[in-house]
DRENTORKOL-3810 file (N, C-alpha, C; in nm, 4 decimals):
REM DRENTORKOL-3810
@n.u->0.0841; n.v->-0.1180; n.w->0.0000; ca.u->0.0000; ca.v->0.0000; ca.w->0.0000; c.u->0.0888; c.v->0.1245; c.w->0.0000
@n.u->0.0470; n.v->0.2263; n.w->-0.0705; ca.u->0.1254; ca.v->0.3489; ca.w->-0.0849; c.u->0.1130; c.v->0.4364; c.w->0.0395
@n.u->0.2223; n.v->0.5001; n.w->0.0712; ca.u->0.2236; ca.v->0.5991; ca.w->0.1787; c.u->0.1984; c.v->0.7338; c.w->0.1126
@n.u->0.0836; n.v->0.7917; n.w->0.1390; ca.u->0.0483; ca.v->0.9214; ca.w->0.0817; c.u->0.0645; c.v->1.0275; c.w->0.1894
@n.u->0.1299; n.v->1.1374; n.w->0.1535; ca.u->0.1591; ca.v->1.2418; ca.w->0.2514; c.u->0.1526; c.v->1.3782; c.w->0.1831
@n.u->0.1085; n.v->1.4795; n.w->0.2580; ca.u->0.1024; ca.v->1.6127; ca.w->0.1976; c.u->0.2406; c.v->1.6764; c.w->0.2009
@n.u->0.2585; n.v->1.7776; n.w->0.1190; ca.u->0.3893; ca.v->1.8400; ca.w->0.0980; c.u->0.4490; c.v->1.8971; c.w->0.2265
@n.u->0.3692; n.v->1.9649; n.w->0.3067; ca.u->0.4212; ca.v->2.0258; ca.w->0.4301; c.u->0.4742; c.v->1.9197; c.w->0.5254
@n.u->0.4001; n.v->1.8105; n.w->0.5415; ca.u->0.4468; ca.v->1.7026; ca.w->0.6293; c.u->0.5690; c.v->1.6335; c.w->0.5702
@n.u->0.5713; n.v->1.6207; n.w->0.4384; ca.u->0.6838; ca.v->1.5544; ca.w->0.3721; c.u->0.8135; c.v->1.6318; c.w->0.3918
@n.u->0.8039; n.v->1.7648; n.w->0.3948; ca.u->0.9236; ca.v->1.8468; ca.w->0.4156; c.u->0.9852; c.v->1.8188; c.w->0.5521
@n.u->0.9022; n.v->1.7905; n.w->0.6507; ca.u->0.9513; ca.v->1.7628; ca.w->0.7855; c.u->1.0029; c.v->1.6198; c.w->0.8004
@n.u->0.9528; n.v->1.5287; n.w->0.7170; ca.u->0.9842; ca.v->1.3871; ca.w->0.7327; c.u->1.0625; c.v->1.3296; c.w->0.6146
@n.u->1.1300; n.v->1.4135; n.w->0.5389; ca.u->1.1973; ca.v->1.3665; ca.w->0.4180; c.u->1.2939; c.v->1.2502; c.w->0.4433
@n.u->1.3815; n.v->1.2556; n.w->0.5435; ca.u->1.4720; ca.v->1.1418; ca.w->0.5637; c.u->1.3985; c.v->1.0092; c.w->0.5847
@n.u->1.2897; n.v->1.0128; n.w->0.6622; ca.u->1.2122; ca.v->0.8902; ca.w->0.6856; c.u->1.1445; c.v->0.8419; c.w->0.5574
@n.u->1.0933; n.v->0.9360; n.w->0.4789; ca.u->1.0274; ca.v->0.9003; ca.w->0.3529; c.u->1.1257; c.v->0.8391; c.w->0.2545
@n.u->1.2462; n.v->0.8936; n.w->0.2510; ca.u->1.3489; ca.v->0.8371; ca.w->0.1632; c.u->1.3818; c.v->0.6942; c.w->0.2036
@n.u->1.3939; n.v->0.6704; n.w->0.3327; ca.u->1.4232; ca.v->0.5340; ca.w->0.3794; c.u->1.3096; c.v->0.4383; c.w->0.3434
@n.u->1.1863; n.v->0.4840; n.w->0.3543; ca.u->1.0719; ca.v->0.4008; ca.w->0.3157; c.u->1.0788; c.v->0.3662; c.w->0.1670
@n.u->1.1080; n.v->0.4656; n.w->0.0839; ca.u->1.1158; ca.v->0.4422; ca.w->-0.0605; c.u->1.2292; c.v->0.3462; c.w->-0.0933
@n.u->1.3437; n.v->0.3627; n.w->-0.0285; ca.u->1.4575; ca.v->0.2738; ca.w->-0.0522; c.u->1.4227; c.v->0.1306; c.w->-0.0124
@n.u->1.3419; n.v->0.1166; n.w->0.0910; ca.u->1.3007; ca.v->-0.0163; ca.w->0.1374; c.u->1.1922; c.v->-0.0778; c.w->0.0494
@n.u->1.1442; n.v->-0.0014; n.w->-0.0510; ca.u->1.0450; ca.v->-0.0571; ca.w->-0.1432; c.u->0.9037; c.v->-0.0064; c.w->-0.1237
@n.u->0.8821; n.v->0.0761; n.w->-0.0223; ca.u->0.7494; ca.v->0.1334; ca.w->0.0018; c.u->0.7209; c.v->0.2414; c.w->-0.1020
@n.u->0.6002; n.v->0.2438; n.w->-0.1533; ca.u->0.5602; ca.v->0.3475; ca.w->-0.2477; c.u->0.5256; c.v->0.4729; c.w->-0.1690
@n.u->0.5888; n.v->0.5858; n.w->-0.2012; ca.u->0.5654; ca.v->0.7121; ca.w->-0.1311; c.u->0.5195; c.v->0.8154; c.w->-0.2335
@n.u->0.4021; n.v->0.8730; n.w->-0.2086; ca.u->0.3473; ca.v->0.9744; ca.w->-0.2983; c.u->0.3259; c.v->1.1020; c.w->-0.2185
@n.u->0.3841; n.v->1.2115; n.w->-0.2669; ca.u->0.3704; ca.v->1.3407; ca.w->-0.2009; c.u->0.2666; c.v->1.4233; c.w->-0.2768
@n.u->0.1683; n.v->1.4731; n.w->-0.2014; ca.u->0.0570; ca.v->1.5485; ca.w->-0.2585; c.u->0.0642; c.v->1.6949; c.w->-0.2177
@n.u->0.0108; n.v->1.7803; n.w->-0.3018; ca.u->-0.0172; ca.v->1.9188; ca.w->-0.2653; c.u->-0.1655; c.v->1.9370; c.w->-0.2889
@n.u->-0.2387; n.v->1.9462; n.w->-0.1821; ca.u->-0.3847; ca.v->1.9455; ca.w->-0.1925; c.u->-0.4277; c.v->1.8064; c.w->-0.2368
@n.u->-0.5037; n.v->1.7987; n.w->-0.3438; ca.u->-0.5465; ca.v->1.6695; ca.w->-0.3977; c.u->-0.4625; c.v->1.6258; c.w->-0.5170
@n.u->-0.3570; n.v->1.7033; n.w->-0.5468; ca.u->-0.2757; ca.v->1.6757; ca.w->-0.6653; c.u->-0.1467; c.v->1.6030; c.w->-0.6273
@n.u->-0.1237; n.v->1.4850; n.w->-0.6836; ca.u->0.0043; ca.v->1.4173; ca.w->-0.6581; c.u->0.1177; c.v->1.4917; c.w->-0.7276
@n.u->0.2248; n.v->1.5198; n.w->-0.6534; ca.u->0.3385; ca.v->1.5933; ca.w->-0.7082; c.u->0.4566; c.v->1.5024; c.w->-0.7389
@n.u->0.4879; n.v->1.4129; n.w->-0.6445; ca.u->0.6102; ca.v->1.3337; ca.w->-0.6540; c.u->0.5819; c.v->1.1903; c.w->-0.6124
@n.u->0.6404; n.v->1.1003; n.w->-0.6862; ca.u->0.6351; ca.v->0.9585; ca.w->-0.6540; c.u->0.7792; c.v->0.9165; c.w->-0.6248
@n.u->0.8092; n.v->0.8857; n.w->-0.4993; ca.u->0.9451; ca.v->0.8482; ca.w->-0.4622; c.u->0.9669; c.v->0.6999; c.w->-0.4876
@n.u->1.0712; n.v->0.6700; n.w->-0.5626; ca.u->1.1096; ca.v->0.5313; ca.w->-0.5887; c.u->1.2620; c.v->0.5226; c.w->-0.5804
@n.u->1.3152; n.v->0.4071; n.w->-0.5432; ca.u->1.4606; ca.v->0.3957; ca.w->-0.5371; c.u->1.5214; c.v->0.3940; c.w->-0.6768
@n.u->1.6417; n.v->0.4451; n.w->-0.6879; ca.u->1.7143; ca.v->0.4463; ca.w->-0.8145; c.u->1.7650; c.v->0.3054; c.w->-0.8429
@n.u->1.7423; n.v->0.2572; n.w->-0.9640; ca.u->1.7896; ca.v->0.1243; ca.w->-1.0025; c.u->1.9262; c.v->0.1369; c.w->-1.0671
@n.u->2.0190; n.v->0.0556; n.w->-1.0218; ca.u->2.1508; ca.v->0.0551; ca.w->-1.0833; c.u->2.1415; c.v->-0.0027; c.w->-1.2228
@n.u->2.2142; n.v->0.0587; n.w->-1.3150; ca.u->2.2193; ca.v->0.0041; ca.w->-1.4500; c.u->2.3116; c.v->-0.1168; c.w->-1.4481
@n.u->2.2655; n.v->-0.2224; n.w->-1.5103; ca.u->2.3514; ca.v->-0.3396; ca.w->-1.5178; c.u->2.4494; c.v->-0.3219; c.w->-1.6329
@n.u->2.5673; n.v->-0.3730; n.w->-1.6134; ca.u->2.6708; ca.v->-0.3625; ca.w->-1.7156; c.u->2.6352; c.v->-0.4575; c.w->-1.8302
@n.u->2.6429; n.v->-0.4046; n.w->-1.9516; ca.u->2.6125; ca.v->-0.4885; ca.w->-2.0674; c.u->2.7271; c.v->-0.5853; c.w->-2.0921
@n.u->2.6919; n.v->-0.7062; n.w->-2.1253; ca.u->2.7910; ca.v->-0.8085; ca.w->-2.1539; c.u->2.7853; c.v->-0.8400; c.w->-2.3027
@n.u->2.8960; n.v->-0.8183; n.w->-2.3698; ca.u->2.9027; ca.v->-0.8409; ca.w->-2.5138; c.u->2.8900; c.v->-0.9899; c.w->-2.5426
@n.u->2.8085; n.v->-1.0205; n.w->-2.6416; ca.u->2.7942; ca.v->-1.1583; ca.w->-2.6866; c.u->2.6769; c.v->-1.2330; c.w->-2.6261
@n.u->2.5966; n.v->-1.1681; n.w->-2.5422; ca.u->2.4857; ca.v->-1.2385; ca.w->-2.4784; c.u->2.3723; c.v->-1.2715; c.w->-2.5760
@n.u->2.3668; n.v->-1.2031; n.w->-2.6895; ca.u->2.2619; ca.v->-1.2308; ca.w->-2.7881; c.u->2.3147; c.v->-1.3148; c.w->-2.9037
@n.u->2.4325; n.v->-1.3714; n.w->-2.8861; ca.u->2.4925; ca.v->-1.4509; ca.w->-2.9930; c.u->2.3978; c.v->-1.5648; c.w->-3.0318
@n.u->2.3729; n.v->-1.5757; n.w->-3.1611; ca.u->2.2835; ca.v->-1.6790; ca.w->-3.2108; c.u->2.1371; c.v->-1.6373; c.w->-3.2102
@n.u->2.1044; n.v->-1.5229; n.w->-3.1519; ca.u->1.9658; ca.v->-1.4765; ca.w->-3.1436; c.u->1.9274; c.v->-1.3930; c.w->-3.2657
@n.u->2.0253; n.v->-1.3276; n.w->-3.3278; ca.u->1.9988; ca.v->-1.2386; ca.w->-3.4398; c.u->2.0418; c.v->-1.3058; c.w->-3.5692
@n.u->1.9529; n.v->-1.3041; n.w->-3.6664; ca.u->1.9845; ca.v->-1.3628; ca.w->-3.7962; c.u->1.9681; c.v->-1.2540; c.w->-3.9017
@n.u->2.0718; n.v->-1.2340; n.w->-3.9821; ca.u->2.0673; ca.v->-1.1345; ca.w->-4.0891; c.u->2.0301; c.v->-1.2078; c.w->-4.2174
@n.u->1.9230; n.v->-1.1625; n.w->-4.2779; ca.u->1.8734; ca.v->-1.2295; ca.w->-4.3978; c.u->1.9657; c.v->-1.2045; c.w->-4.5157
@n.u->1.9657; n.v->-1.2987; n.w->-4.6064; ca.u->2.0445; ca.v->-1.2866; ca.w->-4.7287; c.u->1.9921; c.v->-1.1678; c.w->-4.8084
@n.u->2.0820; n.v->-1.0881; n.w->-4.8624; ca.u->2.0428; ca.v->-0.9720; ca.w->-4.9408; c.u->2.0191; c.v->-0.8482; c.w->-4.8561
@n.u->2.0561; n.v->-0.8524; n.w->-4.7290; ca.u->2.0343; ca.v->-0.7403; ca.w->-4.6380; c.u->2.1010; c.v->-0.6120; c.w->-4.6887
@n.u->2.2201; n.v->-0.6248; n.w->-4.7453; ca.u->2.2943; ca.v->-0.5066; ca.w->-4.7893; c.u->2.2579; c.v->-0.4610; c.w->-4.9308
@n.u->2.1739; n.v->-0.5346; n.w->-4.9997; ca.u->2.1338; ca.v->-0.4950; ca.w->-5.1349; c.u->2.0366; c.v->-0.3774; c.w->-5.1267
@n.u->2.0715; n.v->-0.2699; n.w->-5.1954; ca.u->1.9889; ca.v->-0.1489; ca.w->-5.1937; c.u->1.9003; c.v->-0.1507; c.w->-5.3183
@n.u->1.7688; n.v->-0.1365; n.w->-5.2996; ca.u->1.6790; ca.v->-0.1322; ca.w->-5.4151; c.u->1.7161; c.v->-0.0147; c.w->-5.5070
@n.u->1.7037; n.v->-0.0356; n.w->-5.6361; ca.u->1.7421; ca.v->0.0642; ca.w->-5.7354; c.u->1.6724; c.v->0.1985; c.w->-5.7157
@n.u->1.5443; n.v->0.1991; n.w->-5.6841; ca.u->1.4721; ca.v->0.3244; ca.w->-5.6694; c.u->1.5043; c.v->0.3981; c.w->-5.5390
@n.u->1.5760; n.v->0.3358; n.w->-5.4496; ca.u->1.6137; ca.v->0.3969; ca.w->-5.3220; c.u->1.7487; c.v->0.4684; c.w->-5.3307
@n.u->1.8280; n.v->0.4347; n.w->-5.4301; ca.u->1.9630; ca.v->0.4905; ca.w->-5.4425; c.u->1.9627; c.v->0.6430; c.w->-5.4560
@n.u->1.8557; n.v->0.7013; n.w->-5.5052; ca.u->1.8469; ca.v->0.8471; ca.w->-5.5191; c.u->1.8470; c.v->0.9173; c.w->-5.3839
@n.u->1.8097; n.v->0.8474; n.w->-5.2786; ca.u->1.8041; ca.v->0.9063; ca.w->-5.1446; c.u->1.9365; c.v->0.8985; c.w->-5.0707
@n.u->2.0311; n.v->0.8262; n.w->-5.1231; ca.u->2.1609; ca.v->0.8087; ca.w->-5.0579; c.u->2.2550; c.v->0.9244; c.w->-5.0940
@n.u->2.3491; n.v->0.9555; n.w->-5.0031; ca.u->2.4429; ca.v->1.0653; ca.w->-5.0329; c.u->2.5407; c.v->1.0275; c.w->-5.1410
END
């Protein structure tokens, strides 16, 4: 369940709200009836590993053949 809090209270409790968001709790800060901010933890980007899609991609025969009527668009 989301923790909904108004802006004035959120300003006083920001450290606690951040800890809740880091722990996975959904925190939504409102101003009046309007939601302003949805606090979520930052996700680390995973390092890409070269070669993980090996064998998954197939290039069709004739891929590099340019249709005659398309050559006018090339530099």
